[in-house]
C-alpha positions in Angstrom: -2.9 1.8 17.0 -1.6 -0.5 14.4 -3.0 -1.4 11.0 -2.4 -5.1 11.5 -2.8 -7.3 14.5 0.8 -8.7 14.1 3.6 -8.4 11.6 3.0 -12.0 10.7 -0.6 -11.1 9.7 0.7 -8.3 7.5 3.2 -10.5 5.8 0.7 -13.3 5.2 -1.8 -10.9 3.7 0.9 -9.3 1.5 1.9 -12.7 0.2 -1.7 -13.5 -0.7 -2.1 -10.2 -2.6 1.3 -10.6 -4.3 0.4 -14.2 -5.4 -3.1 -13.2 -6.6 -1.9 -10.1 -8.5 0.9 -12.1 -10.2 -1.5 -14.9 -11.1 -3.9 -12.3 -12.6 -1.2 -11.1 -14.9 -0.6 -7.7 -13.3 2.9 -6.4 -14.3 5.4 -5.4 -11.7 5.6 -1.8 -13.0 1.9 -1.3 -12.5 2.2 -2.3 -8.8 5.4 -0.3 -8.5 3.6 2.9 -9.2 1.4 2.3 -6.1 4.5 1.5 -4.1 6.4 4.6 -5.3 3.6 7.0 -4.4 3.4 5.6 -0.8 7.2 5.5 -0.6 7.4 9.2 -1.5 5.1 10.1 1.4 6.8 7.7 3.8 10.3 9.0 3.1 9.2 12.5 3.8 8.0 11.6 7.2 10.6 9.2 8.6 12.0 11.5 11.3 8.7 13.0 12.5 6.9 12.2 15.8 3.5 13.0 14.2 2.3 13.2 10.6 1.3 16.6 9.5 -2.0 17.5 8.0 -0.3 17.7 4.6 1.1 14.2 4.9 -2.4 12.8 5.8 -3.9 14.8 3.0 -1.4 13.3 0.5 -2.4 9.8 1.7 -6.1 10.6 1.3 -5.4 11.9 -2.2 -4.1 8.4 -3.1 -7.6 7.0 -2.8 -8.9 8.7 -6.0 -5.7 7.8 -7.8 -6.1 4.2 -6.7 -9.7 4.2 -7.9 -8.6 5.5 -11.3 -5.8 2.9 -11.5 -8.3 0.1 -10.6 -10.7 1.3 -13.2 -8.0 0.9 -15.8 -6.6 -2.4 -14.5 -9.4 -4.5 -12.9 -6.7 -6.7 -11.2 -6.1 -3.8 -8.8 -9.6 -3.6 -7.5 -9.2 -5.7 -4.4 -5.9 -4.0 -3.6 -7.5 -0.6 -4.1 -10.2 -1.4 -1.6 -7.8 -2.8 1.0 -5.4 0.2 0.7 -8.4 2.6 0.9 -9.4 0.9 4.2 -5.8 1.1 5.5 -5.3 4.7 4.4 -8.5 5.6 6.4 -6.9 4.1 9.5 -3.7 6.1 9.2 -4.2 9.2 11.5 -1.1 11.0 12.7 1.2 8.2 13.8 4.2 7.7 11.5 4.2 4.0 12.6 0.9 3.5 10.9 2.3 5.0 7.7 5.4 2.8 8.1 3.1 -0.3 8.3 1.3 0.7 5.2 4.6 1.3 3.4 6.0 -2.1 4.5 2.7 -3.8 3.5 2.9 -2.5 0.0 6.6 -3.2 -0.2 6.0 -6.8 0.8 3.2 -7.1 -1.8 5.6 -5.9 -4.4 8.3 -8.4 -3.3 5.9 -11.3 -3.2 4.4 -10.3 -6.5 7.9 -10.3 -8.1 8.6 -13.8 -6.6 5.4 -15.2 -8.0 5.5 -13.4 -11.3 5.9 -15.7 -14.3 
């Protein structure tokens, strides 16, 4: 199972989020915190055939952190909801986590390109 129908769909959605978040005045460092948390989990699972329960639990624990971040920065609310939905779709396949990682990485890159 994949999180997005195609890589193109993922990239297009990431661009929309990046542009919207930049236009809303969100600073790159605020978005980078989200990216770094997902990156940390992703890097620990790169050579695995299946995600362990601990890896999935760490992903699930991002949801309350994202909710807190969104409560402090309202610009993150839509991203928080989308990432929550994607996190729920990640089961034990490292490819799903990789897609999530690349999605957030692309959002950050697009955000940086649209940031004023």
